[in-house]
C-alpha positions, -999 to +999 in steps of 0.1 A: +002+231+362-003+195+372-023+184+402-002+162+424-019+141+450-002+107+449+027+094+469+052+070+452+076+049+472+101+034+448+127+007+455+154+009+429+179-019+421+182-055+412+172-081+437+196-106+420+227-084+427+229-089+465+230-054+482+216-038+451+183-053+461+180-032+493+154-009+477+133-038+467+136-054+502+124-021+518+094-017+495+084-054+500+085-049+538+065-017+535+039-034+513+035-061+539+032-036+567+007-015+547-017-045+549-017-043+587-015-006+593-030+024+575-010+044+550-023+072+528-047+056+503-030+072+473+004+056+481+019+035+453+046+009+462+068+002+432+101-013+423+123-003+394+156-014+378+169+022+378+161+030+342+157+068+341+126+067+319+109+042+342+118+062+373+104+094+359+072+076+349+068+064+384+073+097+401+062+123+376+027+129+389+035+124+426+033+150+452+059+131+472+083+104+459+105+085+482+132+065+465+154+038+482+185+028+463+219+011+469+249+034+465+286+030+462+307+054+483+345+056+484+354+050+511+323+033+521+306+021+552+282-007+543+247-002+557+252+036+562+221+055+550+221+089+534+189+109+532+188+135+504+159+158+497+162+169+461+145+199+445+143+214+410+178+230+413+207+215+394+225+187+413+261+189+421+282+158+415+272+133+442+296+119+468+279+085+463+269+070+430+243+046+420+251+009+414+235+013+380+251+025+348+229+056+346+222+066+381+195+083+400+213+116+396+209+114+358+172+105+362+167+135+385+185+158+361+165+146+331+133+150+350+143+185+361+150+196+325+117+180+313+098+195+343+087+160+354+101+160+390+076+151+417+065+179+441+091+166+466+117+139+461+134+122+490+161+097+484+175+072+509+208+059+495+223+028+513+260+021+510+264-015+499+291-041+505+284-067+478+270-061+443+279-096+430+253-119+414+231-137+438+203-131+463+204-119+498+217-088+514+250-085+532+246-084+570+253-047+573+228-038+546+202-063+559+205-046+593+196-012+576+163-025+562+141-022+593+153+013+602+148+023+566+112+010+567+106+031+598+123+061+582+101+059+551+069+055+572+080+085+592+086+104+560+050+096+549+036+106+583+055+139+583+043+147+548+007+139+558+010+161+589+024+190+568-007+186+545-031+185+574-014+215+590-018+236+558-055+230+557-064+251+587 
């Protein structure tokens, strides 16, 4: 059994595909905020293009992995955020899909089969409006960044509180 102590916060996407860069934008904001306020010392801030192998490598030894990714939903509401907590059980077909060829669901399923899932995996999927080439988020997705940063920080705080509560 692996010892899991680290926390991985992973922004998935492509910063040169407009709204697909939301995960990168959230991680960048979290990195800057981490310079001014304390976060767990073993927190890794990472970005990834969504390749399942790279995602698995980033989260495989983590006690907690938080992933932020853009998603397509039909019908969609740009900027709407979905929070999913995934476990070692097989995933049903998602109502939203990744903006990448192989999605986060495939990475989770592969990691599940290989027994490389993190201890806990929380995904924030943000419905996008514009996946065209270029930089900059659409207004609806840009408006979701600050609330997402707060949600991820709250996620880390809850996790730390759970750990502290279990040490009595």
